[in-house]
CHARMM-style PDB file with segment names, atoms N, HN, CA, C and O in Angstrom:
ATOM      1  N   UNK     1     -27.777   4.647  20.273  1.00  0.00      PROA
ATOM      2  CA  UNK     1     -27.288   3.148  19.756  1.00  0.00      PROA
ATOM      3  C   UNK     1     -28.842   2.799  19.570  1.00  0.00      PROA
ATOM      4  O   UNK     1     -28.901   2.631  18.352  1.00  0.00      PROA
ATOM      5  N   UNK     2     -30.077   2.601  20.050  1.00  0.00      PROA
ATOM      6  HN  UNK     2     -30.029   2.737  21.040  1.00  0.00      PROA
ATOM      7  CA  UNK     2     -31.118   2.869  19.476  1.00  0.00      PROA
ATOM      8  C   UNK     2     -32.021   3.448  18.556  1.00  0.00      PROA
ATOM      9  O   UNK     2     -32.776   3.982  19.368  1.00  0.00      PROA
ATOM     10  N   UNK     3     -32.370   3.658  17.728  1.00  0.00      PROA
ATOM     11  HN  UNK     3     -31.756   3.224  17.068  1.00  0.00      PROA
ATOM     12  CA  UNK     3     -32.982   4.518  16.513  1.00  0.00      PROA
ATOM     13  C   UNK     3     -34.490   4.329  16.719  1.00  0.00      PROA
ATOM     14  O   UNK     3     -35.194   4.527  15.729  1.00  0.00      PROA
ATOM     15  N   UNK     4     -35.041   4.000  17.781  1.00  0.00      PROA
ATOM     16  HN  UNK     4     -34.470   3.839  18.586  1.00  0.00      PROA
ATOM     17  CA  UNK     4     -36.226   4.057  17.856  1.00  0.00      PROA
ATOM     18  C   UNK     4     -37.052   4.917  19.400  1.00  0.00      PROA
ATOM     19  O   UNK     4     -38.084   5.485  19.757  1.00  0.00      PROA
ATOM     20  N   UNK     5     -34.803   4.185  20.192  1.00  0.00      PROA
ATOM     21  HN  UNK     5     -33.965   3.723  19.902  1.00  0.00      PROA
ATOM     22  CA  UNK     5     -35.152   5.144  21.359  1.00  0.00      PROA
ATOM     23  C   UNK     5     -34.314   6.535  21.878  1.00  0.00      PROA
ATOM     24  O   UNK     5     -33.955   6.943  22.983  1.00  0.00      PROA
ATOM     25  N   UNK     6     -34.148   7.247  19.917  1.00  0.00      PROA
ATOM     26  HN  UNK     6     -34.439   6.916  19.019  1.00  0.00      PROA
ATOM     27  CA  UNK     6     -33.843   8.678  20.482  1.00  0.00      PROA
ATOM     28  C   UNK     6     -34.363   9.085  21.142  1.00  0.00      PROA
ATOM     29  O   UNK     6     -34.159   9.073  22.356  1.00  0.00      PROA
ATOM     30  N   UNK     7     -35.827   9.947  20.146  1.00  0.00      PROA
ATOM     31  HN  UNK     7     -35.993   9.957  19.160  1.00  0.00      PROA
ATOM     32  CA  UNK     7     -36.214  11.044  20.407  1.00  0.00      PROA
ATOM     33  C   UNK     7     -36.751  10.941  22.498  1.00  0.00      PROA
ATOM     34  O   UNK     7     -36.962  11.763  23.390  1.00  0.00      PROA
ATOM     35  N   UNK     8     -36.750  10.018  22.415  1.00  0.00      PROA
ATOM     36  HN  UNK     8     -36.579   9.351  21.690  1.00  0.00      PROA
ATOM     37  CA  UNK     8     -37.210   9.895  24.591  1.00  0.00      PROA
ATOM     38  C   UNK     8     -35.386   9.840  24.850  1.00  0.00      PROA
ATOM     39  O   UNK     8     -35.076  10.142  26.003  1.00  0.00      PROA
ATOM     40  N   UNK     9     -34.797   9.668  24.387  1.00  0.00      PROA
ATOM     41  HN  UNK     9     -35.049   9.423  23.450  1.00  0.00      PROA
ATOM     42  CA  UNK     9     -33.002   9.336  24.725  1.00  0.00      PROA
ATOM     43  C   UNK     9     -32.517  11.814  24.920  1.00  0.00      PROA
ATOM     44  O   UNK     9     -31.859  12.507  25.696  1.00  0.00      PROA
ATOM     45  N   UNK    10     -33.438  12.081  23.596  1.00  0.00      PROA
ATOM     46  HN  UNK    10     -33.972  11.517  22.965  1.00  0.00      PROA
ATOM     47  CA  UNK    10     -33.278  13.084  23.192  1.00  0.00      PROA
ATOM     48  C   UNK    10     -34.000  14.356  24.987  1.00  0.00      PROA
ATOM     49  O   UNK    10     -33.539  15.176  25.781  1.00  0.00      PROA
ATOM     50  N   UNK    11     -35.064  13.789  24.729  1.00  0.00      PROA
ATOM     51  HN  UNK    11     -35.438  13.123  24.084  1.00  0.00      PROA
ATOM     52  CA  UNK    11     -36.041  14.075  25.985  1.00  0.00      PROA
ATOM     53  C   UNK    11     -35.286  14.590  26.934  1.00  0.00      PROA
ATOM     54  O   UNK    11     -35.043  15.752  27.259  1.00  0.00      PROA
ATOM     55  N   UNK    12     -34.734  12.916  27.584  1.00  0.00      PROA
ATOM     56  HN  UNK    12     -34.931  11.972  27.320  1.00  0.00      PROA
ATOM     57  CA  UNK    12     -34.668  13.012  29.134  1.00  0.00      PROA
ATOM     58  C   UNK    12     -32.751  13.208  29.390  1.00  0.00      PROA
ATOM     59  O   UNK    12     -31.991  12.829  30.282  1.00  0.00      PROA
ATOM     60  N   UNK    13     -32.490  14.239  27.683  1.00  0.00      PROA
ATOM     61  HN  UNK    13     -33.107  14.547  26.958  1.00  0.00      PROA
ATOM     62  CA  UNK    13     -30.976  14.525  27.938  1.00  0.00      PROA
ATOM     63  C   UNK    13     -31.639  15.915  28.326  1.00  0.00      PROA
ATOM     64  O   UNK    13     -31.402  16.396  29.435  1.00  0.00      PROA
ATOM     65  N   UNK    14     -32.293  16.428  27.611  1.00  0.00      PROA
ATOM     66  HN  UNK    14     -32.485  16.038  26.711  1.00  0.00      PROA
ATOM     67  CA  UNK    14     -32.804  17.753  28.164  1.00  0.00      PROA
ATOM     68  C   UNK    14     -33.324  18.263  29.035  1.00  0.00      PROA
ATOM     69  O   UNK    14     -33.302  19.492  29.104  1.00  0.00      PROA
ATOM     70  N   UNK    15     -33.867  17.619  29.843  1.00  0.00      PROA
ATOM     71  HN  UNK    15     -33.885  16.621  29.787  1.00  0.00      PROA
ATOM     72  CA  UNK    15     -34.065  17.395  31.350  1.00  0.00      PROA
ATOM     73  C   UNK    15     -32.803  17.040  32.003  1.00  0.00      PROA
ATOM     74  O   UNK    15     -33.135  16.254  32.890  1.00  0.00      PROA
ATOM     75  N   UNK    16     -31.707  17.176  32.035  1.00  0.00      PROA
ATOM     76  HN  UNK    16     -31.437  17.815  31.314  1.00  0.00      PROA
ATOM     77  CA  UNK    16     -30.874  16.294  32.224  1.00  0.00      PROA
ATOM     78  C   UNK    16     -29.621  18.048  32.459  1.00  0.00      PROA
ATOM     79  O   UNK    16     -28.909  18.597  33.300  1.00  0.00      PROA
ATOM     80  N   UNK    17     -30.094  18.204  31.079  1.00  0.00      PROA
ATOM     81  HN  UNK    17     -30.673  17.758  30.396  1.00  0.00      PROA
ATOM     82  CA  UNK    17     -29.116  19.631  30.821  1.00  0.00      PROA
ATOM     83  C   UNK    17     -29.776  20.610  31.130  1.00  0.00      PROA
ATOM     84  O   UNK    17     -29.266  21.695  31.408  1.00  0.00      PROA
ATOM     85  N   UNK    18     -31.123  20.354  31.130  1.00  0.00      PROA
ATOM     86  HN  UNK    18     -31.538  19.472  30.904  1.00  0.00      PROA
ATOM     87  CA  UNK    18     -31.590  21.714  31.713  1.00  0.00      PROA
ATOM     88  C   UNK    18     -31.122  21.873  33.733  1.00  0.00      PROA
ATOM     89  O   UNK    18     -30.883  22.880  34.399  1.00  0.00      PROA
ATOM     90  N   UNK    19     -31.156  20.664  34.058  1.00  0.00      PROA
ATOM     91  HN  UNK    19     -31.351  19.846  33.517  1.00  0.00      PROA
ATOM     92  CA  UNK    19     -30.715  20.481  35.631  1.00  0.00      PROA
ATOM     93  C   UNK    19     -29.482  21.776  36.224  1.00  0.00      PROA
ATOM     94  O   UNK    19     -29.536  22.695  37.041  1.00  0.00      PROA
ATOM     95  N   UNK    20     -27.812  20.903  34.757  1.00  0.00      PROA
ATOM     96  HN  UNK    20     -27.768  20.156  34.094  1.00  0.00      PROA
ATOM     97  CA  UNK    20     -27.578  21.280  35.095  1.00  0.00      PROA
ATOM     98  C   UNK    20     -26.215  22.537  34.540  1.00  0.00      PROA
ATOM     99  O   UNK    20     -25.049  22.905  34.677  1.00  0.00      PROA
ATOM    100  N   UNK    21     -27.805  22.795  33.701  1.00  0.00      PROA
ATOM    101  HN  UNK    21     -28.753  22.497  33.590  1.00  0.00      PROA
ATOM    102  CA  UNK    21     -27.896  24.825  33.063  1.00  0.00      PROA
ATOM    103  C   UNK    21     -28.112  25.337  34.753  1.00  0.00      PROA
ATOM    104  O   UNK    21     -27.094  25.739  35.316  1.00  0.00      PROA
ATOM    105  N   UNK    22     -29.822  25.317  35.790  1.00  0.00      PROA
ATOM    106  HN  UNK    22     -30.649  24.991  35.332  1.00  0.00      PROA
ATOM    107  CA  UNK    22     -30.163  25.473  36.735  1.00  0.00      PROA
ATOM    108  C   UNK    22     -28.774  25.322  37.825  1.00  0.00      PROA
ATOM    109  O   UNK    22     -28.816  25.979  38.865  1.00  0.00      PROA
ATOM    110  N   UNK    23     -28.045  24.795  37.657  1.00  0.00      PROA
ATOM    111  HN  UNK    23     -28.011  24.262  36.812  1.00  0.00      PROA
ATOM    112  CA  UNK    23     -26.566  24.170  39.061  1.00  0.00      PROA
ATOM    113  C   UNK    23     -25.327  25.925  39.393  1.00  0.00      PROA
ATOM    114  O   UNK    23     -24.846  26.610  40.295  1.00  0.00      PROA
ATOM    115  N   UNK    24     -25.458  25.724  36.993  1.00  0.00      PROA
ATOM    116  HN  UNK    24     -25.849  25.167  36.260  1.00  0.00      PROA
ATOM    117  CA  UNK    24     -24.782  26.519  36.980  1.00  0.00      PROA
ATOM    118  C   UNK    24     -24.597  28.475  37.182  1.00  0.00      PROA
ATOM    119  O   UNK    24     -23.700  29.298  37.367  1.00  0.00      PROA
ATOM    120  N   UNK    25     -26.496  28.419  36.946  1.00  0.00      PROA
ATOM    121  HN  UNK    25     -27.224  27.751  36.796  1.00  0.00      PROA
ATOM    122  CA  UNK    25     -27.284  29.411  37.258  1.00  0.00      PROA
ATOM    123  C   UNK    25     -27.025  30.343  38.710  1.00  0.00      PROA
ATOM    124  O   UNK    25     -26.561  31.469  38.894  1.00  0.00      PROA
ATOM    125  N   UNK    26     -27.667  29.089  39.799  1.00  0.00      PROA
ATOM    126  HN  UNK    26     -28.044  28.175  39.650  1.00  0.00      PROA
ATOM    127  CA  UNK    26     -27.125  28.746  41.330  1.00  0.00      PROA
ATOM    128  C   UNK    26     -25.981  29.338  41.744  1.00  0.00      PROA
ATOM    129  O   UNK    26     -26.315  30.299  42.438  1.00  0.00      PROA
ATOM    130  N   UNK    27     -24.172  29.214  41.637  1.00  0.00      PROA
ATOM    131  HN  UNK    27     -23.902  28.434  41.074  1.00  0.00      PROA
ATOM    132  CA  UNK    27     -23.777  29.074  41.565  1.00  0.00      PROA
ATOM    133  C   UNK    27     -22.716  30.749  40.479  1.00  0.00      PROA
ATOM    134  O   UNK    27     -21.563  31.176  40.423  1.00  0.00      PROA
ATOM    135  N   UNK    28     -23.468  30.939  40.137  1.00  0.00      PROA
ATOM    136  HN  UNK    28     -24.404  30.592  40.182  1.00  0.00      PROA
ATOM    137  CA  UNK    28     -22.994  31.841  39.344  1.00  0.00      PROA
ATOM    138  C   UNK    28     -22.059  32.050  37.965  1.00  0.00      PROA
ATOM    139  O   UNK    28     -21.827  33.082  37.334  1.00  0.00      PROA
ATOM    140  N   UNK    29     -21.526  30.404  37.701  1.00  0.00      PROA
ATOM    141  HN  UNK    29     -21.714  29.566  38.214  1.00  0.00      PROA
ATOM    142  CA  UNK    29     -20.426  30.102  36.721  1.00  0.00      PROA
ATOM    143  C   UNK    29     -21.072  30.796  35.393  1.00  0.00      PROA
ATOM    144  O   UNK    29     -22.123  31.426  35.506  1.00  0.00      PROA
ATOM    145  N   UNK    30     -20.410  30.664  34.112  1.00  0.00      PROA
ATOM    146  HN  UNK    30     -19.556  30.151  34.020  1.00  0.00      PROA
ATOM    147  CA  UNK    30     -20.923  30.285  32.954  1.00  0.00      PROA
ATOM    148  C   UNK    30     -21.933  28.950  32.416  1.00  0.00      PROA
ATOM    149  O   UNK    30     -21.492  27.810  32.267  1.00  0.00      PROA
ATOM    150  N   UNK    31     -23.983  29.524  32.055  1.00  0.00      PROA
ATOM    151  HN  UNK    31     -24.341  30.450  32.175  1.00  0.00      PROA
ATOM    152  CA  UNK    31     -24.009  28.512  31.500  1.00  0.00      PROA
ATOM    153  C   UNK    31     -24.326  28.462  29.768  1.00  0.00      PROA
ATOM    154  O   UNK    31     -25.525  28.334  29.523  1.00  0.00      PROA
ATOM    155  N   UNK    32     -23.810  28.509  29.075  1.00  0.00      PROA
ATOM    156  HN  UNK    32     -22.836  28.612  29.274  1.00  0.00      PROA
ATOM    157  CA  UNK    32     -23.973  28.277  28.200  1.00  0.00      PROA
ATOM    158  C   UNK    32     -23.622  27.278  27.502  1.00  0.00      PROA
ATOM    159  O   UNK    32     -24.324  27.171  26.496  1.00  0.00      PROA
ATOM    160  N   UNK    33     -22.368  26.034  27.662  1.00  0.00      PROA
ATOM    161  HN  UNK    33     -21.798  26.121  28.478  1.00  0.00      PROA
ATOM    162  CA  UNK    33     -22.103  24.996  27.428  1.00  0.00      PROA
ATOM    163  C   UNK    33     -23.190  23.514  27.581  1.00  0.00      PROA
ATOM    164  O   UNK    33     -23.062  22.452  26.971  1.00  0.00      PROA
ATOM    165  N   UNK    34     -24.490  23.973  28.831  1.00  0.00      PROA
ATOM    166  HN  UNK    34     -24.593  24.836  29.326  1.00  0.00      PROA
ATOM    167  CA  UNK    34     -25.084  23.224  28.068  1.00  0.00      PROA
ATOM    168  C   UNK    34     -26.215  23.415  27.561  1.00  0.00      PROA
ATOM    169  O   UNK    34     -26.964  22.518  27.174  1.00  0.00      PROA
ATOM    170  N   UNK    35     -26.398  24.400  27.527  1.00  0.00      PROA
ATOM    171  HN  UNK    35     -25.789  25.129  27.841  1.00  0.00      PROA
ATOM    172  CA  UNK    35     -27.610  24.570  26.743  1.00  0.00      PROA
ATOM    173  C   UNK    35     -27.330  24.353  25.193  1.00  0.00      PROA
ATOM    174  O   UNK    35     -28.074  23.918  24.314  1.00  0.00      PROA
ATOM    175  N   UNK    36     -25.402  25.004  25.123  1.00  0.00      PROA
ATOM    176  HN  UNK    36     -24.797  25.357  25.837  1.00  0.00      PROA
ATOM    177  CA  UNK    36     -25.007  24.537  24.266  1.00  0.00      PROA
ATOM    178  C   UNK    36     -25.449  22.812  22.773  1.00  0.00      PROA
ATOM    179  O   UNK    36     -26.062  22.430  21.776  1.00  0.00      PROA
ATOM    180  N   UNK    37     -24.323  22.460  24.044  1.00  0.00      PROA
ATOM    181  HN  UNK    37     -23.826  22.771  24.854  1.00  0.00      PROA
ATOM    182  CA  UNK    37     -24.394  20.465  23.561  1.00  0.00      PROA
ATOM    183  C   UNK    37     -26.257  20.084  23.637  1.00  0.00      PROA
ATOM    184  O   UNK    37     -26.689  19.309  22.783  1.00  0.00      PROA
ATOM    185  N   UNK    38     -27.567  20.872  25.030  1.00  0.00      PROA
ATOM    186  HN  UNK    38     -27.216  21.501  25.724  1.00  0.00      PROA
ATOM    187  CA  UNK    38     -28.622  20.081  23.973  1.00  0.00      PROA
ATOM    188  C   UNK    38     -28.677  20.594  22.788  1.00  0.00      PROA
ATOM    189  O   UNK    38     -28.898  19.766  21.904  1.00  0.00      PROA
ATOM    190  N   UNK    39     -28.489  22.239  22.278  1.00  0.00      PROA
ATOM    191  HN  UNK    39     -28.310  22.911  22.996  1.00  0.00      PROA
ATOM    192  CA  UNK    39     -28.862  22.277  21.231  1.00  0.00      PROA
ATOM    193  C   UNK    39     -28.417  21.403  19.936  1.00  0.00      PROA
ATOM    194  O   UNK    39     -29.151  21.410  18.948  1.00  0.00      PROA
ATOM    195  N   UNK    40     -27.022  20.532  19.942  1.00  0.00      PROA
ATOM    196  HN  UNK    40     -26.426  20.526  20.745  1.00  0.00      PROA
ATOM    197  CA  UNK    40     -26.416  20.461  19.456  1.00  0.00      PROA
ATOM    198  C   UNK    40     -27.013  18.847  18.788  1.00  0.00      PROA
ATOM    199  O   UNK    40     -27.010  18.322  17.675  1.00  0.00      PROA
ATOM    200  N   UNK    41     -27.618  18.364  20.519  1.00  0.00      PROA
ATOM    201  HN  UNK    41     -27.621  18.791  21.423  1.00  0.00      PROA
ATOM    202  CA  UNK    41     -28.300  17.323  20.321  1.00  0.00      PROA
ATOM    203  C   UNK    41     -29.651  16.633  19.420  1.00  0.00      PROA
ATOM    204  O   UNK    41     -29.907  15.651  18.723  1.00  0.00      PROA
ATOM    205  N   UNK    42     -30.378  18.022  20.025  1.00  0.00      PROA
ATOM    206  HN  UNK    42     -30.170  18.819  20.591  1.00  0.00      PROA
ATOM    207  CA  UNK    42     -31.933  17.980  18.719  1.00  0.00      PROA
ATOM    208  C   UNK    42     -30.633  18.367  17.881  1.00  0.00      PROA
ATOM    209  O   UNK    42     -30.210  17.286  17.474  1.00  0.00      PROA
ATOM    210  N   UNK    43     -29.614  19.596  17.327  1.00  0.00      PROA
ATOM    211  HN  UNK    43     -29.958  20.474  17.658  1.00  0.00      PROA
ATOM    212  CA  UNK    43     -29.942  19.521  16.283  1.00  0.00      PROA
ATOM    213  C   UNK    43     -29.338  17.916  15.041  1.00  0.00      PROA
ATOM    214  O   UNK    43     -29.708  17.953  13.867  1.00  0.00      PROA
ATOM    215  N   UNK    44     -28.750  17.108  15.373  1.00  0.00      PROA
ATOM    216  HN  UNK    44     -28.450  17.078  16.327  1.00  0.00      PROA
ATOM    217  CA  UNK    44     -28.348  15.864  15.437  1.00  0.00      PROA
ATOM    218  C   UNK    44     -28.808  15.113  15.177  1.00  0.00      PROA
ATOM    219  O   UNK    44     -28.558  14.414  14.195  1.00  0.00      PROA
ATOM    220  N   UNK    45     -30.226  14.876  16.484  1.00  0.00      PROA
ATOM    221  HN  UNK    45     -30.429  15.443  17.282  1.00  0.00      PROA
ATOM    222  CA  UNK    45     -31.241  14.441  15.802  1.00  0.00      PROA
ATOM    223  C   UNK    45     -32.483  14.874  14.343  1.00  0.00      PROA
ATOM    224  O   UNK    45     -33.251  14.029  13.883  1.00  0.00      PROA
ATOM    225  N   UNK    46     -32.412  16.287  13.853  1.00  0.00      PROA
ATOM    226  HN  UNK    46     -31.788  16.973  14.226  1.00  0.00      PROA
ATOM    227  CA  UNK    46     -33.459  16.758  13.278  1.00  0.00      PROA
ATOM    228  C   UNK    46     -33.301  16.702  11.558  1.00  0.00      PROA
ATOM    229  O   UNK    46     -34.035  16.945  10.599  1.00  0.00      PROA
ATOM    230  N   UNK    47     -31.320  16.038  11.855  1.00  0.00      PROA
ATOM    231  HN  UNK    47     -30.724  15.840  12.633  1.00  0.00      PROA
ATOM    232  CA  UNK    47     -30.892  15.482  10.698  1.00  0.00      PROA
ATOM    233  C   UNK    47     -30.966  14.556  10.615  1.00  0.00      PROA
ATOM    234  O   UNK    47     -31.223  14.004   9.545  1.00  0.00      PROA
ATOM    235  N   UNK    48     -30.804  14.048  11.539  1.00  0.00      PROA
ATOM    236  HN  UNK    48     -30.595  14.496  12.408  1.00  0.00      PROA
ATOM    237  CA  UNK    48     -30.898  12.334  11.163  1.00  0.00      PROA
ATOM    238  C   UNK    48     -32.410  11.438  11.312  1.00  0.00      PROA
ATOM    239  O   UNK    48     -32.542  10.260  10.981  1.00  0.00      PROA
ATOM    240  N   UNK    49     -33.257  12.131  11.769  1.00  0.00      PROA
ATOM    241  HN  UNK    49     -33.150  13.088  12.038  1.00  0.00      PROA
ATOM    242  CA  UNK    49     -35.010  10.852  12.085  1.00  0.00      PROA
ATOM    243  C   UNK    49     -35.955  12.198  11.127  1.00  0.00      PROA
ATOM    244  O   UNK    49     -36.064  13.409  11.318  1.00  0.00      PROA
ATOM    245  N   UNK    50     -36.427  11.407  10.235  1.00  0.00      PROA
ATOM    246  HN  UNK    50     -36.340  10.423  10.080  1.00  0.00      PROA
ATOM    247  CA  UNK    50     -37.385  12.052   8.996  1.00  0.00      PROA
ATOM    248  C   UNK    50     -38.492  12.547   9.982  1.00  0.00      PROA
ATOM    249  O   UNK    50     -38.754  13.749   9.920  1.00  0.00      PROA
ATOM    250  N   UNK    51     -39.499  11.422  11.308  1.00  0.00      PROA
ATOM    251  HN  UNK    51     -39.286  10.446  11.359  1.00  0.00      PROA
ATOM    252  CA  UNK    51     -39.953  11.565  11.887  1.00  0.00      PROA
ATOM    253  C   UNK    51     -40.485  13.327  12.196  1.00  0.00      PROA
ATOM    254  O   UNK    51     -41.495  13.972  11.914  1.00  0.00      PROA
ATOM    255  N   UNK    52     -38.818  13.707  13.125  1.00  0.00      PROA
ATOM    256  HN  UNK    52     -37.998  13.182  13.354  1.00  0.00      PROA
ATOM    257  CA  UNK    52     -38.949  14.708  13.513  1.00  0.00      PROA
ATOM    258  C   UNK    52     -38.730  15.899  12.627  1.00  0.00      PROA
ATOM    259  O   UNK    52     -39.102  16.964  13.121  1.00  0.00      PROA
ATOM    260  N   UNK    53     -38.212  15.952  11.433  1.00  0.00      PROA
ATOM    261  HN  UNK    53     -37.910  15.088  11.031  1.00  0.00      PROA
ATOM    262  CA  UNK    53     -37.865  16.673  10.442  1.00  0.00      PROA
ATOM    263  C   UNK    53     -39.611  17.074  10.321  1.00  0.00      PROA
ATOM    264  O   UNK    53     -40.031  18.167  10.701  1.00  0.00      PROA
ATOM    265  N   UNK    54     -40.579  15.920   9.688  1.00  0.00      PROA
ATOM    266  HN  UNK    54     -40.238  15.032   9.380  1.00  0.00      PROA
ATOM    267  CA  UNK    54     -42.246  15.905   9.165  1.00  0.00      PROA
ATOM    268  C   UNK    54     -42.761  16.888  10.159  1.00  0.00      PROA
ATOM    269  O   UNK    54     -43.376  17.923   9.903  1.00  0.00      PROA
ATOM    270  N   UNK    55     -42.262  16.193  11.911  1.00  0.00      PROA
ATOM    271  HN  UNK    55     -41.763  15.352  12.119  1.00  0.00      PROA
ATOM    272  CA  UNK    55     -42.867  17.297  12.389  1.00  0.00      PROA
ATOM    273  C   UNK    55     -42.836  18.961  12.490  1.00  0.00      PROA
ATOM    274  O   UNK    55     -43.917  19.544  12.397  1.00  0.00      PROA
ATOM    275  N   UNK    56     -41.583  19.756  12.684  1.00  0.00      PROA
ATOM    276  HN  UNK    56     -40.705  19.282  12.760  1.00  0.00      PROA
ATOM    277  CA  UNK    56     -40.951  20.731  11.847  1.00  0.00      PROA
ATOM    278  C   UNK    56     -40.193  21.330  10.563  1.00  0.00      PROA
ATOM    279  O   UNK    56     -39.051  21.679  10.264  1.00  0.00      PROA
ATOM    280  N   UNK    57     -41.043  21.280  10.166  1.00  0.00      PROA
ATOM    281  HN  UNK    57     -41.971  20.997  10.408  1.00  0.00      PROA
ATOM    282  CA  UNK    57     -40.471  21.726   8.981  1.00  0.00      PROA
ATOM    283  C   UNK    57     -39.795  23.509   8.890  1.00  0.00      PROA
ATOM    284  O   UNK    57     -40.111  24.614   9.330  1.00  0.00      PROA
ATOM    285  N   UNK    58     -38.701  22.903   8.029  1.00  0.00      PROA
ATOM    286  HN  UNK    58     -38.444  22.005   7.671  1.00  0.00      PROA
ATOM    287  CA  UNK    58     -37.371  24.178   8.312  1.00  0.00      PROA
ATOM    288  C   UNK    58     -38.171  25.187   6.973  1.00  0.00      PROA
ATOM    289  O   UNK    58     -38.376  26.393   7.111  1.00  0.00      PROA
ATOM    290  N   UNK    59     -38.473  24.546   5.948  1.00  0.00      PROA
ATOM    291  HN  UNK    59     -38.306  23.566   5.836  1.00  0.00      PROA
ATOM    292  CA  UNK    59     -39.218  24.802   4.493  1.00  0.00      PROA
ATOM    293  C   UNK    59     -40.255  24.978   4.681  1.00  0.00      PROA
ATOM    294  O   UNK    59     -40.878  24.315   5.511  1.00  0.00      PROA
ATOM    295  N   UNK    60     -40.809  25.970   3.945  1.00  0.00      PROA
ATOM    296  HN  UNK    60     -40.303  26.509   3.271  1.00  0.00      PROA
ATOM    297  CA  UNK    60     -42.708  26.135   3.276  1.00  0.00      PROA
ATOM    298  C   UNK    60     -42.818  25.500   1.487  1.00  0.00      PROA
ATOM    299  OT1 UNK    60     -43.895  25.514   0.892  1.00  0.00      PROA
TER     300      UNK     60
END
């Protein structure tokens, strides 16, 4: 909601989803959904935030 904190939110959500992935691995369930959700969060942020695109240029 607040663009200035979007990167911080993505980092915190990545940590949360890392814990969810570890829990799924520990109990033997499929663990791909938290990983896919984290990738979608970072892809959306990459497409929206110019600062992140400047840090990670996909085209040379």
